[in-house]
N, C-alpha and C positions, 0 to 999 in steps of 0.2 A: 245326739241321740239317736239311735237307730227305727230305723224306719222297718213297722211291722206288717211280718209279709201276708198280704190277701190269699190266707188258706187254713186251712179248717186241720187242726191236729187229729181230729177221730180217724180209727180204724175204720174198714169199712163195716166190719159186723158192728161196730159201737154205732156208724150213723148210721144204721137201721134202726137197732135198738130205741135211736134219738128221734128218728122220725117218727116210729109207730107213736114213742110218747106225745109227741107235739100234736101229730093226728088226733090221738086220744080226747088230748086236753081244746082240741076246736070241733072236735063232733060233739064235744059234752058243755063247754061255754063258747061258744065264738059266736060275734053280734057282727060284728061289722070288720071291715079291712080297706082298709084306702091305702093305692101303692103311688109314691114319686117315681123319680128315678130313682134316688139313692137313699131313697125313707120308705119305712112303709111304720103305719099306724094300727093295732090291731086292739077293737076293743071287747071283754069277754064278761061275761053276766057277774049277778054280786053274789060278794058269799067271800068267807075266809077258808073256804077250803081250797077256789079256783082259783086263790091270790095266791095261798100256797104253793099254791100247782105250777103259778105262774110265774113266781118266783126263781123256781127252784128250777124249771127249764130257761130261764134265762139265767142264775146262774152257770148253770151249765153252760149254756154256749158263750157266756160271756170267755169262760176257761179255752174252751177250743177257737174261737173265732174271736180271736183280739182285736185285731181289724174292727171288730163291730162295736158299733156305741148303743146298750142298749138303756131304756129310763125305762120306770116303772110307775107308776102314777095312779090314783085315784080319782074315780070319774064318780060322774052325776047316777043315781042310784044305787051306789054300794059299786059298780062297774069295775075294773080293772083293765086298766092300757097298756100296751108293751109300744112305743117306740122306737123302732132300730133304724139306725143312720149307718149308712158303709164311706169311706174311702170311694174317688174316683175310678177302680178298678174292680168294685164292690158290688155293685149293680144286680150280678147275678145272684149273685150270695142272697140278696136282701127279696130278691122274686123270690125265689127259690125256698126261705121260710116263708112270707104269706102263703104263697101255694102251698107247703103243708100241713100249715094252722089251717086253711082253710079247705083240704082235698078232698073231707069227709063230711063236711061242717051240713049241715040239714036244715038250716038255715040260710033263705035266699039271701038276703042281705051281708051274709059273710062272705061270698064269694066276689073276690073283688074283679073288678070289669076294666081299667084302667088297661091301655095301650098295651103298656109293657107284660103285665100278667099276662094277656090274655094271649101273647106271643109264644109267652115264655107255655102257656096249657097246650097251644096248640102243635106246638113245635117235639111233643112229646111223641 
């Protein structure tokens, strides 16, 4: 079985559009972010519209970044959670996605303060 390359298949224009969608969802509904070396867990507010947006983005990201493992689950109080896991060489992509979701979020808890995300933000 061939190994899936750690690479996104979107064009630069498509990446910009996707980043805009991700930031908009984060701004609208992100409640919290937890990051590890190769894993991020993002929790979003309640509601079927939020879940639909989360599922649409996860579906699209699973297509272009097939090397990532996405899990969408329901949490307490009708929240939606995404868990993103990466192979050994995919840590930067997980951090970038967590950063995109939280970049425009206004909720203080939405900003991940783990060292790897802070380093990613500070290197911009």
